[in-house]
Each structure stands twice: as structure tokens, then as C-alpha cells.
C-alpha atoms as a printed R data frame, in Angstrom:
    type eleno elety resid chain resno       x       y       z
1   ATOM     1    CA   MET     A     1  -5.262  11.984 -11.085
2   ATOM     2    CA   GLN     A     2  -8.481  12.242 -11.655
3   ATOM     3    CA   HIS     A     3  -9.936   9.214 -11.007
4   ATOM     4    CA   CYS     A     4  -9.207   5.700  -9.390
5   ATOM     5    CA   THR     A     5 -11.017   3.040  -7.714
6   ATOM     6    CA   LEU     A     6 -12.020   1.355  -4.247
7   ATOM     7    CA   TYR     A     7 -13.269  -2.564  -4.430
8   ATOM     8    CA   VAL     A     8 -14.497  -4.097  -0.915
9   ATOM     9    CA   SER     A     9 -15.582  -7.178   0.370
10  ATOM    10    CA   MET     A    10 -18.737  -6.190   2.184
11  ATOM    11    CA   LYS     A    11 -22.600  -7.555   1.922
12  ATOM    12    CA   ASP     A    12 -24.296  -4.138   3.630
13  ATOM    13    CA   ASP     A    13 -23.239  -1.747   1.071
14  ATOM    14    CA   SER     A    14 -25.126   0.908   2.874
15  ATOM    15    CA   LYS     A    15 -22.032   0.600   4.816
16  ATOM    16    CA   ILE     A    16 -20.269   2.530   1.953
17  ATOM    17    CA   ILE     A    17 -22.377   5.456   1.907
18  ATOM    18    CA   GLU     A    18 -22.085   5.942   6.087
19  ATOM    19    CA   ALA     A    19 -18.133   6.049   5.514
20  ATOM    20    CA   ILE     A    20 -18.485   8.902   2.457
21  ATOM    21    CA   LEU     A    21 -21.069  10.881   4.856
22  ATOM    22    CA   ASP     A    22 -18.537  10.307   7.516
23  ATOM    23    CA   THR     A    23 -15.431  11.064   6.098
24  ATOM    24    CA   PHE     A    24 -17.357  14.135   4.021
25  ATOM    25    CA   GLY     A    25 -19.483  15.270   7.014
26  ATOM    26    CA   ASP     A    26 -18.087  18.996   6.802
27  ATOM    27    CA   LYS     A    27 -18.885  19.014   2.771
28  ATOM    28    CA   GLN     A    28 -21.969  19.488   0.744
29  ATOM    29    CA   VAL     A    29 -22.719  15.806   0.199
30  ATOM    30    CA   GLN     A    30 -25.552  15.096  -2.379
31  ATOM    31    CA   THR     A    31 -26.910  11.137  -2.474
32  ATOM    32    CA   SER     A    32 -28.951   9.985  -5.871
33  ATOM    33    CA   GLU     A    33 -32.116   8.381  -5.141
34  ATOM    34    CA   ASP     A    34 -31.174   5.091  -5.550
35  ATOM    35    CA   GLY     A    35 -28.550   5.364  -3.409
36  ATOM    36    CA   HIS     A    36 -25.419   4.359  -5.894
37  ATOM    37    CA   GLN     A    37 -24.165   7.867  -6.332
38  ATOM    38    CA   VAL     A    38 -22.507  10.096  -3.980
39  ATOM    39    CA   THR     A    39 -21.522  13.444  -5.228
40  ATOM    40    CA   VAL     A    40 -19.028  15.572  -2.756
41  ATOM    41    CA   ILE     A    41 -19.111  19.422  -3.448
42  ATOM    42    CA   ASP     A    42 -16.068  21.278  -1.349
43  ATOM    43    CA   LYS     A    43 -16.386  24.689  -1.704
44  ATOM    44    CA   LYS     A    44 -14.082  27.319  -0.887
45  ATOM    45    CA   LEU     A    45 -14.418  31.491  -1.470
46  ATOM    46    CA   PHE     A    46 -13.110  31.312  -5.010
47  ATOM    47    CA   SER     A    47 -13.239  27.273  -5.725
48  ATOM    48    CA   LYS     A    48 -15.350  24.619  -6.042
49  ATOM    49    CA   ARG     A    49 -14.166  20.536  -5.763
50  ATOM    50    CA   THR     A    50 -16.623  18.315  -7.066
51  ATOM    51    CA   THR     A    51 -15.460  14.549  -6.260
52  ATOM    52    CA   THR     A    52 -18.270  11.484  -7.217
53  ATOM    53    CA   PHE     A    53 -18.570   8.652  -5.961
54  ATOM    54    CA   SER     A    54 -20.353   6.057  -7.806
55  ATOM    55    CA   ILE     A    55 -21.059   2.208  -6.498
56  ATOM    56    CA   MET     A    56 -21.711  -0.698  -8.457
57  ATOM    57    CA   THR     A    57 -22.398  -3.889  -6.440
58  ATOM    58    CA   LYS     A    58 -22.220  -7.234  -7.707
59  ATOM    59    CA   GLU     A    59 -26.000  -7.515  -7.069
60  ATOM    60    CA   THR     A    60 -26.628  -4.147  -8.944
61  ATOM    61    CA   GLY     A    61 -23.693  -4.585 -12.120
62  ATOM    62    CA   GLY     A    62 -24.670  -8.510 -12.532
63  ATOM    63    CA   GLU     A    63 -22.397  -9.952 -15.682
64  ATOM    64    CA   SER     A    64 -20.310  -6.607 -16.404
65  ATOM    65    CA   PHE     A    65 -19.285  -6.680 -12.403
66  ATOM    66    CA   ALA     A    66 -18.477 -10.228 -12.996
67  ATOM    67    CA   ASN     A    67 -16.149  -9.794 -15.985
68  ATOM    68    CA   MET     A    68 -14.464  -6.422 -14.133
69  ATOM    69    CA   ILE     A    69 -13.883  -8.404 -11.160
70  ATOM    70    CA   ARG     A    70 -12.067 -11.654 -13.591
71  ATOM    71    CA   GLY     A    71 -10.249  -9.000 -15.521
72  ATOM    72    CA   MET     A    72  -8.593  -7.567 -12.737
73  ATOM    73    CA   TYR     A    73  -8.274 -11.150 -11.034
74  ATOM    74    CA   GLY     A    74  -6.301 -11.977 -14.599
75  ATOM    75    CA   TYR     A    75  -4.091  -8.509 -15.043
76  ATOM    76    CA   ASN     A    76  -2.827  -9.268 -11.795
77  ATOM    77    CA   ASP     A    77  -2.341 -13.427 -11.717
78  ATOM    78    CA   GLN     A    78  -0.322 -12.838 -14.895
79  ATOM    79    CA   ILE     A    79   2.042 -10.394 -13.180
80  ATOM    80    CA   ASP     A    80   5.483 -11.735 -12.591
81  ATOM    81    CA   THR     A    81   6.970 -10.925  -8.832
82  ATOM    82    CA   PRO     A    82   9.345 -11.940  -6.367
83  ATOM    83    CA   HIS     A    83   6.401 -10.989  -3.737
84  ATOM    84    CA   GLN     A    84   4.282 -14.019  -4.411
85  ATOM    85    CA   THR     A    85   2.908 -14.740  -1.177
86  ATOM    86    CA   VAL     A    86   1.564 -10.666  -1.123
87  ATOM    87    CA   LYS     A    87   0.127 -11.489  -4.655
88  ATOM    88    CA   GLU     A    88  -2.008 -15.121  -4.265
89  ATOM    89    CA   LYS     A    89  -3.374 -13.204  -1.027
90  ATOM    90    CA   LEU     A    90  -4.255 -10.082  -3.420
91  ATOM    91    CA   LEU     A    91  -5.653 -12.636  -5.744
92  ATOM    92    CA   LEU     A    92  -7.485 -14.092  -2.844
93  ATOM    93    CA   GLN     A    93  -9.129 -10.723  -2.021
94  ATOM    94    CA   ILE     A    94 -10.100 -10.051  -5.762
95  ATOM    95    CA   SER     A    95 -12.410 -13.203  -6.113
96  ATOM    96    CA   ALA     A    96 -14.172 -12.278  -2.823
97  ATOM    97    CA   LEU     A    97 -14.990  -8.649  -3.695
98  ATOM    98    CA   THR     A    98 -18.621  -7.466  -3.526
99  ATOM    99    CA   ALA     A    99 -18.365  -3.893  -4.474
100 ATOM   100    CA   ALA     A   100 -16.464  -1.345  -6.438
101 ATOM   101    CA   ILE     A   101 -16.839   2.453  -5.763
102 ATOM   102    CA   GLY     A   102 -15.821   4.212  -9.045
103 ATOM   103    CA   ILE     A   103 -14.419   8.164  -7.777
104 ATOM   104    CA   VAL     A   104 -14.191  10.632 -10.427
105 ATOM   105    CA   ALA     A   105 -13.234  14.206  -9.966
106 ATOM   106    CA   ASP     A   106 -13.456  17.220 -11.618
107 ATOM   107    CA   LYS     A   107  -9.726  18.424 -10.782
108 ATOM   108    CA   GLU     A   108  -6.551  16.756 -10.056
109 ATOM   109    CA   ILE     A   109  -6.667  14.658  -7.047
110 ATOM   110    CA   ASP     A   110  -4.127  16.197  -4.964
111 ATOM   111    CA   ASN     A   111  -2.840  14.894  -1.427
112 ATOM   112    CA   LYS     A   112  -5.092  16.867   0.733
113 ATOM   113    CA   SER     A   113  -8.071  15.000  -1.415
114 ATOM   114    CA   PHE     A   114  -6.388  11.324  -1.879
115 ATOM   115    CA   ALA     A   115  -5.800  10.941   1.801
116 ATOM   116    CA   LYS     A   116  -9.517  11.727   2.342
117 ATOM   117    CA   ILE     A   117 -10.292   8.897   0.254
118 ATOM   118    CA   LEU     A   118  -8.163   6.556   1.942
119 ATOM   119    CA   GLU     A   119  -9.856   7.180   5.291
120 ATOM   120    CA   VAL     A   120 -13.123   6.018   3.104
121 ATOM   121    CA   ALA     A   121 -10.818   3.110   2.360
122 ATOM   122    CA   ALA     A   122  -9.681   2.342   5.705
123 ATOM   123    CA   LYS     A   123 -13.328   2.453   7.307
124 ATOM   124    CA   ILE     A   124 -14.637   0.075   4.328
125 ATOM   125    CA   HIS     A   125 -11.603  -2.297   4.357
126 ATOM   126    CA   ALA     A   126 -11.114  -1.494   0.835
127 ATOM   127    CA   VAL     A   127  -8.476  -1.661  -1.656
128 ATOM   128    CA   VAL     A   128  -7.522   0.948  -3.846
129 ATOM   129    CA   PHE     A   129  -6.842   0.717  -7.591
130 ATOM   130    CA   LEU     A   130  -5.130   3.965  -9.548
131 ATOM   131    CA   PRO     A   131  -5.381   4.639 -13.394
132 ATOM   132    CA   THR     A   132  -1.635   3.452 -13.661
133 ATOM   133    CA   GLY     A   133  -2.890   0.032 -12.780
134 ATOM   134    CA   ASP     A   134  -0.957   0.237  -9.151
135 ATOM   135    CA   MET     A   135  -3.271  -1.534  -6.301
136 ATOM   136    CA   LEU     A   136  -3.148   0.190  -3.030
137 ATOM   137    CA   ASP     A   137  -3.965  -1.355   0.151
138 ATOM   138    CA   ASN     A   138  -5.861   1.124   2.109
139 ATOM   139    CA   GLN     A   139  -3.308   3.137   4.206
140 ATOM   140    CA   GLY     A   140  -1.408   3.962   0.891
141 ATOM   141    CA   ARG     A   141   1.005   1.148   0.495
142 ATOM   142    CA   LEU     A   142   1.456  -0.282  -2.567
143 ATOM   143    CA   VAL     A   143   0.153  -3.573  -2.858
144 ATOM   144    CA   LEU     A   144   1.502  -4.828  -6.079
145 ATOM   145    CA   ASN     A   145   2.266  -3.240  -9.775
146 ATOM   146    CA   VAL     A   146   2.658  -4.167 -13.458
147 ATOM   147    CA   GLU     A   147   6.445  -4.263 -12.514
148 ATOM   148    CA   GLY     A   148   5.625  -6.979  -9.643
149 ATOM   149    CA   GLU     A   149   6.570  -4.305  -7.179
150 ATOM   150    CA   SER     A   150   5.465  -4.387  -3.522
151 ATOM   151    CA   GLU     A   151   5.901  -2.187  -0.463
152 ATOM   152    CA   LEU     A   152   4.493  -5.123   2.061
153 ATOM   153    CA   ASP     A   153   6.315  -8.205   3.052
154 ATOM   154    CA   ASP     A   154   2.528  -9.617   3.666
155 ATOM   155    CA   PHE     A   155  -0.627  -8.425   2.394
156 ATOM   156    CA   ARG     A   156  -3.877  -9.618   4.632
157 ATOM   157    CA   PRO     A   157  -7.404 -10.196   2.663
158 ATOM   158    CA   THR     A   158 -10.091  -8.821   4.572
159 ATOM   159    CA   VAL     A   159 -13.950 -10.208   4.011
160 ATOM   160    CA   THR     A   160 -16.312  -8.607   6.397
161 ATOM   161    CA   VAL     A   161 -17.881 -11.008   8.539
162 ATOM   162    CA   ASP     A   162 -21.343  -9.960   7.607
163 ATOM   163    CA   LEU     A   163 -20.647 -11.814   3.933
164 ATOM   164    CA   ILE     A   164 -18.377 -14.785   4.924
165 ATOM   165    CA   ASP     A   165 -20.115 -16.058   8.193
166 ATOM   166    CA   ALA     A   166 -23.663 -15.718   6.688
167 ATOM   167    CA   HIS     A   167 -24.213 -19.523   6.401
168 ATOM   168    CA   ILE     A   168 -23.104 -19.696  10.100
169 ATOM   169    CA   LYS     A   169 -25.569 -20.823  12.438
170 ATOM   170    CA   ALA     A   170 -26.164 -19.394  15.916
171 ATOM   171    CA   THR     A   171 -26.022 -22.653  18.341
172 ATOM   172    CA   PRO     A   172 -26.634 -21.978  22.412
173 ATOM   173    CA   GLU     A   173 -23.058 -23.225  22.531
174 ATOM   174    CA   GLY     A   174 -21.520 -21.099  20.331
175 ATOM   175    CA   GLU     A   175 -23.342 -17.973  22.244
176 ATOM   176    CA   ALA     A   176 -22.079 -19.179  25.189
177 ATOM   177    CA   ARG     A   177 -18.799 -19.772  24.240
178 ATOM   178    CA   LYS     A   178 -18.802 -16.311  22.674
179 ATOM   179    CA   ARG     A   179 -19.802 -14.831  26.040
180 ATOM   180    CA   ARG     A   180 -17.481 -16.426  27.875
181 ATOM   181    CA   THR     A   181 -14.709 -15.098  25.356
182 ATOM   182    CA   MET     A   182 -15.646 -11.649  25.778
183 ATOM   183    CA   GLU     A   183 -15.659 -11.590  29.500
184 ATOM   184    CA   LEU     A   184 -12.146 -13.388  29.594
185 ATOM   185    CA   LEU     A   185 -10.925 -10.767  26.934
186 ATOM   186    CA   THR     A   186 -12.779  -8.133  28.573
187 ATOM   187    CA   GLU     A   187 -11.127  -8.509  31.918
188 ATOM   188    CA   GLN     A   188  -7.264  -8.956  30.068
189 ATOM   189    CA   GLY     A   189  -8.330  -5.470  28.654
190 ATOM   190    CA   ILE     A   190  -9.159  -6.584  25.009
191 ATOM   191    CA   PRO     A   191 -11.258  -4.947  22.864
192 ATOM   192    CA   VAL     A   192 -14.226  -6.616  21.988
193 ATOM   193    CA   ILE     A   193 -17.868  -5.763  20.130
194 ATOM   194    CA   ASP     A   194 -20.900  -7.520  20.963
195 ATOM   195    CA   HIS     A   195 -21.712  -8.065  17.033
196 ATOM   196    CA   LEU     A   196 -18.640 -10.166  16.118
197 ATOM   197    CA   PRO     A   197 -20.448 -13.395  15.152
198 ATOM   198    CA   VAL     A   198 -20.327 -16.663  16.645
199 ATOM   199    CA   ILE     A   199 -18.030 -18.926  14.981
200 ATOM   200    CA   VAL     A   200 -19.438 -22.557  13.825
201 ATOM   201    CA   GLY     A   201 -21.618 -24.486  15.631
202 ATOM   202    CA   ASP     A   202 -20.480 -27.777  17.610
203 ATOM   203    CA   ASP     A   203 -22.940 -29.575  15.809
204 ATOM   204    CA   ASP     A   204 -21.729 -28.185  12.333
205 ATOM   205    CA   ALA     A   205 -17.988 -28.095  13.555
206 ATOM   206    CA   LEU     A   206 -15.472 -30.870  11.438
207 ATOM   207    CA   ILE     A   207 -11.780 -31.294  12.943
208 ATOM   208    CA   ARG     A   208  -9.113 -32.416  11.119
209 ATOM   209    CA   PRO     A   209  -8.992 -36.088  11.344
210 ATOM   210    CA   LYS     A   210  -5.878 -37.144  13.701
211 ATOM   211    CA   GLU     A   211  -3.538 -38.199  11.075
212 ATOM   212    CA   GLU     A   212  -3.631 -35.099   8.761
213 ATOM   213    CA   ILE     A   213  -3.056 -32.960  12.351
214 ATOM   214    CA   VAL     A   214  -0.155 -35.161  12.816
215 ATOM   215    CA   GLN     A   215   1.216 -34.766   9.140
216 ATOM   216    CA   ARG     A   216   0.714 -31.165   9.828
217 ATOM   217    CA   ALA     A   217   2.371 -30.791  12.658
218 ATOM   218    CA   ILE     A   218   5.525 -32.338  10.858
219 ATOM   219    CA   ALA     A   219   5.644 -30.602   8.393
220 ATOM   220    CA   LEU     A   220   5.428 -27.386   9.810
221 ATOM   221    CA   CYS     A   221   7.795 -27.979  12.407
222 ATOM   222    CA   MET     A   222  10.276 -29.255   9.322
223 ATOM   223    CA   ILE     A   223   9.790 -26.033   7.603
224 ATOM   224    CA   ALA     A   224   9.990 -23.514  10.328
225 ATOM   225    CA   MET     A   225  13.468 -25.201  11.582
226 ATOM   226    CA   TYR     A   226  14.848 -25.196   7.828
227 ATOM   227    CA   ALA     A   227  13.571 -21.629   7.477
228 ATOM   228    CA   GLY     A   228  15.114 -20.685  10.573
229 ATOM   229    CA   GLY     A   229  18.560 -22.206  10.390
230 ATOM   230    CA   LEU     A   230  18.562 -19.810   6.957
231 ATOM   231    CA   ALA     A   231  17.137 -16.934   8.177
232 ATOM   232    CA   GLU     A   232  20.071 -17.400  10.735
233 ATOM   233    CA   GLU     A   233  23.020 -17.079   7.847
234 ATOM   234    CA   GLY     A   234  23.160 -20.890   8.039
235 ATOM   235    CA   ASP     A   235  24.291 -22.526   5.182
236 ATOM   236    CA   LEU     A   236  22.066 -23.690   2.577
237 ATOM   237    CA   ALA     A   237  23.459 -27.042   1.860
238 ATOM   238    CA   ARG     A   238  23.801 -28.066   4.997
239 ATOM   239    CA   GLU     A   239  20.349 -27.256   6.000
240 ATOM   240    CA   ARG     A   240  19.152 -29.156   3.227
241 ATOM   241    CA   GLU     A   241  20.627 -32.120   4.019
242 ATOM   242    CA   PHE     A   242  19.684 -31.638   7.985
243 ATOM   243    CA   ILE     A   243  15.952 -31.473   6.904
244 ATOM   244    CA   HIS     A   244  16.387 -33.897   4.424
245 ATOM   245    CA   MET     A   245  17.755 -36.454   6.909
246 ATOM   246    CA   ILE     A   246  14.572 -35.817   9.279
247 ATOM   247    CA   MET     A   247  12.424 -35.912   6.970
248 ATOM   248    CA   GLU     A   248  13.420 -39.507   6.057
249 ATOM   249    CA   GLU     A   249  13.105 -40.348   9.872
250 ATOM   250    CA   TYR     A   250   9.760 -39.361   9.029
251 ATOM   251    CA   GLY     A   251   8.824 -40.294   6.120
252 ATOM   252    CA   ALA     A   252   7.598 -36.879   5.879
253 ATOM   253    CA   GLU     A   253   8.113 -36.048   1.718
254 ATOM   254    CA   SER     A   254   4.464 -36.444   1.147
255 ATOM   255    CA   PHE     A   255   3.188 -34.070   4.007
256 ATOM   256    CA   PHE     A   256   4.484 -30.720   2.500
257 ATOM   257    CA   THR     A   257   2.219 -28.273   0.798
258 ATOM   258    CA   GLU     A   258   3.147 -26.808  -2.978
259 ATOM   259    CA   ASN     A   259   4.405 -23.703  -1.382
260 ATOM   260    CA   GLU     A   260   6.221 -25.510   1.367
261 ATOM   261    CA   ARG     A   261   8.099 -27.378  -1.387
262 ATOM   262    CA   ALA     A   262   8.870 -24.639  -3.624
263 ATOM   263    CA   PHE     A   263  10.180 -23.289  -0.412
264 ATOM   264    CA   LEU     A   264  12.314 -26.068   0.407
265 ATOM   265    CA   THR     A   265  13.695 -26.454  -3.371
266 ATOM   266    CA   ASP     A   266  14.534 -22.731  -3.638
267 ATOM   267    CA   ASP     A   267  18.073 -22.294  -4.536
268 ATOM   268    CA   ASN     A   268  18.056 -18.928  -3.684
269 ATOM   269    CA   PRO     A   269  15.679 -18.662  -1.405
270 ATOM   270    CA   ASP     A   270  13.938 -15.122  -0.500
271 ATOM   271    CA   ARG     A   271  14.666 -13.507   3.335
272 ATOM   272    CA   THR     A   272  11.061 -12.609   3.437
273 ATOM   273    CA   ASP     A   273   9.945 -16.338   3.054
274 ATOM   274    CA   MET     A   274  12.381 -17.463   5.720
275 ATOM   275    CA   ILE     A   275  10.834 -15.147   8.098
276 ATOM   276    CA   GLN     A   276   7.410 -16.251   7.034
277 ATOM   277    CA   PHE     A   277   8.387 -19.675   7.070
278 ATOM   278    CA   ALA     A   278   9.689 -19.510  10.525
279 ATOM   279    CA   TRP     A   279   6.993 -18.179  12.001
280 ATOM   280    CA   MET     A   280   5.233 -21.797  11.232
281 ATOM   281    CA   TYR     A   281   6.643 -22.897  15.012
282 ATOM   282    CA   GLU     A   282   3.305 -20.638  16.307
283 ATOM   283    CA   CYS     A   283   0.838 -22.972  14.009
284 ATOM   284    CA   CYS     A   284   2.803 -25.603  14.877
285 ATOM   285    CA   TRP     A   285   2.341 -25.450  18.630
286 ATOM   286    CA   VAL     A   286  -1.508 -24.811  17.950
287 ATOM   287    CA   LEU     A   287  -1.191 -28.447  16.845
288 ATOM   288    CA   LEU     A   288   0.969 -29.692  19.309
289 ATOM   289    CA   TRP     A   289  -1.607 -28.306  21.876
290 ATOM   290    CA   ALA     A   290  -4.693 -29.972  19.580
291 ATOM   291    CA   LEU     A   291  -2.577 -33.604  19.580
292 ATOM   292    CA   GLY     A   292  -2.020 -33.161  23.782
293 ATOM   293    CA   TYR     A   293   1.892 -32.696  23.417
294 ATOM   294    CA   VAL     A   294   1.480 -29.012  24.835
295 ATOM   295    CA   GLU     A   295  -0.274 -28.998  27.852
296 ATOM   296    CA   GLN     A   296  -2.204 -25.430  27.428
297 ATOM   297    CA   LEU     A   297  -1.841 -22.397  25.075
298 ATOM   298    CA   ASP     A   298  -0.667 -19.135  27.337
299 ATOM   299    CA   PHE     A   299  -2.320 -16.243  26.649
300 ATOM   300    CA   PRO     A   300  -0.664 -14.749  22.825
301 ATOM   301    CA   GLY     A   301   1.345 -12.215  24.073
302 ATOM   302    CA   ASP     A   302   5.017 -13.993  23.594
303 ATOM   303    CA   ILE     A   303   6.394 -16.466  20.839
304 ATOM   304    CA   CYS     A   304   5.838 -20.049  21.609
305 ATOM   305    CA   ASP     A   305   9.155 -22.159  23.209
306 ATOM   306    CA   VAL     A   306  10.354 -23.072  19.912
307 ATOM   307    CA   GLN     A   307  12.997 -25.640  21.755
308 ATOM   308    CA   SER     A   308  10.179 -27.796  23.508
309 ATOM   309    CA   ALA     A   309   8.397 -28.425  20.024
310 ATOM   310    CA   ILE     A   310  11.484 -29.632  18.389
311 ATOM   311    CA   ASP     A   311  12.272 -31.573  21.059
312 ATOM   312    CA   VAL     A   312   8.257 -32.981  20.747
313 ATOM   313    CA   LEU     A   313   9.912 -34.246  17.533
314 ATOM   314    CA   ARG     A   314  13.186 -35.209  18.370
315 ATOM   315    CA   ASN     A   315  11.608 -37.301  21.505
316 ATOM   316    CA   ALA     A   316   9.423 -39.282  19.376
317 ATOM   317    CA   GLY     A   317  12.087 -40.244  17.067
318 ATOM   318    CA   ASP     A   318   9.743 -41.397  14.065
319 ATOM   319    CA   TYR     A   319   6.495 -40.983  12.605
320 ATOM   320    CA   ASP     A   320   4.525 -43.672  13.970
321 ATOM   321    CA   THR     A   321   5.649 -43.154  18.187
322 ATOM   322    CA   PHE     A   322   4.567 -39.417  17.313
323 ATOM   323    CA   TYR     A   323   1.145 -40.507  15.889
324 ATOM   324    CA   ASN     A   324   0.738 -43.049  18.780
325 ATOM   325    CA   ASN     A   325   1.425 -40.817  21.374
326 ATOM   326    CA   ALA     A   326  -1.067 -38.365  20.168
327 ATOM   327    CA   VAL     A   327  -4.540 -38.024  21.637
328 ATOM   328    CA   VAL     A   328  -6.506 -35.186  19.713
329 ATOM   329    CA   ARG     A   329  -8.592 -32.633  21.940
330 ATOM   330    CA   THR     A   330 -12.213 -32.455  22.159
331 ATOM   331    CA   LYS     A   331 -14.475 -30.972  19.693
332 ATOM   332    CA   ALA     A   332 -15.245 -28.192  22.671
333 ATOM   333    CA   GLU     A   333 -11.904 -28.059  23.645
334 ATOM   334    CA   ILE     A   334 -10.993 -26.787  20.470
335 ATOM   335    CA   LEU     A   335 -13.553 -24.778  19.402
336 ATOM   336    CA   GLU     A   336 -13.391 -22.540  22.951
337 ATOM   337    CA   GLN     A   337  -9.707 -21.950  21.989
338 ATOM   338    CA   THR     A   338 -10.612 -21.009  18.276
339 ATOM   339    CA   ASP     A   339 -13.299 -18.564  19.627
340 ATOM   340    CA   ARG     A   340 -10.843 -16.846  21.520
341 ATOM   341    CA   ILE     A   341  -8.224 -16.214  18.820
342 ATOM   342    CA   TYR     A   342 -10.657 -15.061  16.320
343 ATOM   343    CA   ARG     A   343 -11.600 -12.192  18.821
344 ATOM   344    CA   TYR     A   344  -8.124 -11.959  20.054
345 ATOM   345    CA   ASP     A   345  -7.382 -11.185  16.382
346 ATOM   346    CA   TRP     A   346 -10.033  -8.672  15.654
347 ATOM   347    CA   ALA     A   347  -8.766  -6.596  18.621
348 ATOM   348    CA   CYS     A   348  -5.677  -6.294  16.845
349 ATOM   349    CA   VAL     A   349  -6.753  -5.469  13.054
350 ATOM   350    CA   ASN     A   350  -9.303  -3.075  14.856
351 ATOM   351    CA   GLU     A   351  -6.542  -1.497  16.627
352 ATOM   352    CA   ARG     A   352  -3.907  -1.628  13.540
353 ATOM   353    CA   ILE     A   353  -6.487   0.252  11.008
354 ATOM   354    CA   ASN     A   354  -7.120   2.544  13.406
355 ATOM   355    CA   ASN     A   355  -3.363   3.354  13.836
356 ATOM   356    CA   ARG     A   356  -3.684   2.243  17.621
357 ATOM   357    CA   SER     A   357  -0.950   0.105  19.602
358 ATOM   358    CA   ILE     A   358  -2.213  -3.280  20.013
359 ATOM   359    CA   PRO     A   359  -3.972  -3.761  23.169
360 ATOM   360    CA   GLY     A   360  -3.676  -6.248  26.347
361 ATOM   361    CA   GLY     A   361   0.302  -7.260  25.794
362 ATOM   362    CA   LEU     A   362  -1.051  -8.811  22.621
363 ATOM   363    CA   ASN     A   363   1.499 -10.313  19.730
364 ATOM   364    CA   ASP     A   364  -0.360  -9.536  16.451
365 ATOM   365    CA   GLU     A   365   1.941 -11.854  14.617
366 ATOM   366    CA   VAL     A   366   1.408 -14.799  17.363
367 ATOM   367    CA   VAL     A   367  -1.999 -14.204  17.050
368 ATOM   368    CA   VAL     A   368  -2.370 -14.500  13.380
369 ATOM   369    CA   GLU     A   369  -0.715 -17.627  12.989
370 ATOM   370    CA   ARG     A   370  -2.551 -18.885  15.951
371 ATOM   371    CA   HIS     A   371  -5.555 -18.059  14.118
372 ATOM   372    CA   ARG     A   372  -4.379 -19.995  10.661
373 ATOM   373    CA   ALA     A   373  -3.906 -22.967  12.492
374 ATOM   374    CA   PHE     A   374  -7.099 -23.048  14.031
375 ATOM   375    CA   ASN     A   375  -9.011 -21.834  11.350
376 ATOM   376    CA   TRP     A   376  -7.358 -25.191   9.579
377 ATOM   377    CA   LEU     A   377  -8.433 -27.237  12.078
378 ATOM   378    CA   ILE     A   378 -11.811 -26.629  11.943
379 ATOM   379    CA   CYS     A   379 -12.134 -26.507   8.105
380 ATOM   380    CA   TYR     A   380 -12.779 -23.015   8.145
381 ATOM   381    CA   MET     A   381 -14.441 -22.250   4.250
382 ATOM   382    CA   ASP     A   382 -12.922 -25.691   3.248
383 ATOM   383    CA   ALA     A   383  -9.359 -24.102   2.641
384 ATOM   384    CA   ASP     A   384  -6.275 -25.955   2.495
385 ATOM   385    CA   TRP     A   385  -3.011 -24.996   4.430
386 ATOM   386    CA   ASP     A   386  -1.891 -22.776   1.419
387 ATOM   387    CA   HIS     A   387  -5.487 -20.742   1.509
388 ATOM   388    CA   VAL     A   388  -6.473 -20.767   4.802
389 ATOM   389    CA   ARG     A   389  -7.741 -17.191   5.914
390 ATOM   390    CA   THR     A   390  -7.980 -15.381   9.033
391 ATOM   391    CA   ASP     A   391 -10.833 -13.046   8.025
392 ATOM   392    CA   THR     A   392 -11.859 -11.143  11.325
């Protein structure tokens, strides 16, 4: 292999050049006047290796860039794979791409050279496209290939905050909230960065209506119960009979998303899906808190009290009782917790990218599921449940 491509979602493409210069600081590096090309020259006593990085952005590439992204999306969309969740998240990542870095070497890219390319990819949160059609993450793991294979149980799309949050207007309330969160995280020994933006301001924030929150909480608890039962070697027919009985009691047939309905009707569910849907207890716990059923959200270091979540539904017994006893928390309370989980998640992602242990006793899986639930609550990117993003 003598060439490959990195794809990124990044508003400030100067960071791409910074990442290349930082990674190859011990080599001779030449940058073109327009800043669209960087050439790395590795001279040794009896040999010389040249690697050229050519940068095309959404702005500089115009229609050519748009066609390239459409082609990549279509290529991956037609792949038949059992890793459907990974595929859907990869497609989401592709749809948000803003730059491509074509890499061409004058000699075969050996393992040492490819490791350097992955260093660049990690610094700019890129995905790597190989000539074989394989898509890798920035750790070199297979995300998806044409045969539908993947080395991942899950894939997290990454869109840089300077792009996704460009529309968010800073407000005094948002800035104060950010400061409170950063002070709290610092006390807890959790890394923070000052330039991570504020979240949506109080006046602009839109909280989901009570009916939507109630129905989503019910659906998440039920899908988690069903998935957890199957994951514990439960009998498919028995678990289905049980969950359908509860669905009837709550009139919940219409509460489930397309992905959830597919899982509920799958006669041979994948164990990876069972585990992922069982994690929905954490999302449900957030919504139960938002509805006043959970008194407070503890530090996200341990999984939630699953039995208590189930008991909330069991004790209510039907939809009307569950709905009538729920009291949606104030916008300020919800935004406070959203800001907090946003910065917790950044800390987890940052440590993982840099191959360090998760800080301060955080459970990164609990964090990301809480982040998912809060982003849905505040209508982040106006996404429905199946497509909620947890950008950091």
C-alpha cells in the first residue's frame, strides 16, 4: 500500500497541518504556500522516503468534495453487515465530514510509517480509508469493510465542537453554568478544558414535552428489561411473552423506535444488540430523574439502580398513573446536568484517545448513555432517539 486517505470533521483545517507537523517534527517537512499540501521527507544514510499529505476541504473542493462524500456514503450504505449499529454510526460520521487528507508515499507504507499516520489520525479524530475499501478508526481497528466485517462492538462518531456548536450563542447563564461545572469537576479530579463551549442557552433551549419523556422512559425500561433477560440466557419466547404483557398494560406498542421494534421482533437477536439495549437502563434512569421519580443523579461512577427503575413502572401499574405522578424538572435543572455530563464525557473521550485510564472513577459507559439521554431531552441537533449524538 502506497496511499490511503484520512477523513475528518473539523471547521479549522489548520489543525490538520498542526497535527502533521507535530507528529513528524523530527523529519524535514515542506508546506505549500496555499497550505493545502504537506510533504514529509525522511532522509537516512542510504535512503530517502517521501510522504505527501494533500488536504481538500468542503470549501476548497466544492462539488468534487460533495460528490466524493456522497460516493463514500453510498458505498458503505450498500454493505450488508450484522454490525448494523456500527454501520449506522459510520454513515452518520461520513455525513458530517468536512475534509479529506490524501496520503501518497513514494515507497510502500510500512508498519512504522502507518503508525505515524495513525498518530495524525488520532490527533484530528479522523477515520482512515484504505485502498482495499476498509474503513479504520484512528486506533487502526476495522470499523467496516465490504464484507460487512468489523472489529468494533460500537463506533462513536466524532464531530469537533468548533463545528457542531458554532450555532450556539453564549449566554451569561450558560457561562455561569460552565464555570460551576468546571469547578465541580476540578474538585473531583476530572480533567477540564476552558475552550470546550457552553451548551445551549436557557432562552434557546427546548425541552421535550412531558408526554414524549414519559413514553420514552417507558420504552427504554421495557427494552432494557427484554434485552437484559435475553442476555442472561433467557428463553426468547418467554421473554417476549413477558414484555408484551407489560406493553399491553401500558399501551406502549407505539412508544418504540424503528431500531427498537426491529430488536423486539428479531427471532435471532445478536448478543451485541442485547448488551447495547440493556444499557438503556442508564438512559431510562436519566428520564426518571427528569420526571421526578429519581431524587438525584449520583456521580456517574457506577451503574444505576436497575431494580428501582423497574419498580417505578411496576408500582405505577399503568400509563395514566405513571404520567399523572410525573413532574418534569425545570429547564435550569436539566441544563445544569446536561452541561455536567457533556464535560464528563469529554474527559472520558480525551483520556481514551490518549490511551490513558478513565479519570476520577468515572464509568465511561454510564457517562455516554447519560449524555445520550440528556441530548435527547434538550433536542440536541433536533435528532430522534435512534440518531441522538453525543459529540464532545
